[in-house]
N, C-alpha and C positions, 0 to 999 in steps of 0.2 A: 922509777921506771918499772912497769909491770908488764911481763910477757912481751917485751920489745916495744912497748908504747910509752910515750912521754906525755904527761898531762900538763897542758899549758893553760893558764888562766886566760880568758878571753873577755874583753870588755863588752862584746856584743851579747855575752851570755848573762849579763846582769839586767837585761831589759825585761819587760813584762810578758813577752811572748813565751809560749811553751809548747808542749807536745800533748796530743790526745790520741789514745788508742781506740780503734773501733774493733770490738770483738763480741763474740757470743760465748756464753758459758752456762753451765748448770750450777745452780746454787742449792746447797744442801744444808740442813739444820745441823748445828754443832752438837746438839744433844742426842738426836735419834738417827742422824745421817740420811733421813728421807729427803726427797726433793721438797723445796720450800712450798711448792704449789699444793702438796698433799699433807704437809706436816701441820699438826695442831699447835705447836709451840709458837709463841709470839716473840719475834726478835726484840731484844732490849729488856725483856722481862726475866727476872731471876726464878729459877726452879730448883727444888731440892733434888740432888743427884747423889746416889750411893757410889762411893769410890770403889773402883775395881780395876781390872785390866781388860782391854779389848783383845780380840783374837790375835792381833799383831804385837801384844805386850804393852801397848801404850796406856797411860793413865786415862780413866774415863772423865777425870776432872780437868786436867791441864793439857792432855794429849801428849805429854812428854814420854819418851821411851825410857828415861832414867829418873822418874819422879821418886823422890824420897820424902816429899812433903805430905802427901795425902794417904791416910791409912785406909786400906781396903776394908769395906764394910761400914765406914763412917759416912755420915751424910754432910754434904757441903752445898752452899748456894752457888749456882752457876747461871750466868746470864746467857740466854740463847742468842746466837748470832749466825748469820749466813757464812758458809764456807764455799768459796768458788772452786769448782772442779771442772775438768774437761774444757778448758778455755781454748777457743779458736780465734787467733788474731786475723783480722780482715784487712786492716789498714792503719797507718799512723799518719796523723795530720799535724801541721804546724798551725797553732791557733793563737789568737790575740790574748785570750784569758783562759788558761787551762782550768778545768774543774778542780784538779788536785794542785795546790800551789807548789808542791814539791816536784812536779813534772816539768821542770825547767832545766835548761842547760847551765852548768856551772864551770865547765872546762871543755877543752877540745883535745882529743887524743891524737897525737901525731906519731906515726911509726918511726922508730929509731933510725931505720935505713933512710928515711926521707931527710932527717936532720943531718945524718952523716954525709949526704950528698950535697949539702948546701955549701957555697963558698964561705970561707971564714967561720965555719961552724965551731972552731976551737976558740975563737975570739971571745973573751969574757964579756965584752961590751956589745956583742952581736944581738940583734933582735929578730924575732920571727915575724914573717909577713903573711897575711891572709892570702890564700890561693885564689879567693874569689876576685880580688881586685889587685893583687900583687903589690900591695902597699901596706903601710902600718895601719892596723885596724883601729878605727875611731869609734866603733860600735854603731848601733842604730836604735831607733825608738819605736819601730812598728814592724809587724809581720810583713807588710807590703814593702817596706824599705829593705828588710832582710832578704826578701826574695827578688829584689831588683825591680819592683813595679813603680817605684817613686823616682 
């Protein structure tokens, strides 16, 4: 139990549907911190970078505040990649096939107070029931079925 929540495995969470976030964000270069639209570095290409410390004390190679690996003044190959900053979330959608395969539900969090108010909640053989249908959850196979359209 974390912060008053109980995580319960849910059979419906093993299906192929997932979540997709709609957002806008600024993407900056990991090497020079410029906006990617004006930066000359090519994402995925390695560049020689001299190790040092940024203004906030972070390592110029690994961006760690407590780096003990990279010697200041030494040159290291670093692959340029985009860093997302200033992201603004607009919406979250349930989709049949999320772009990121990890954007899937794997458990349902249930507040401890909700469990405590259930009859027979101390019974070791008691089972949780889905609030959607007030019955044991058998899972579902599509987004449409999950949202009640089938």
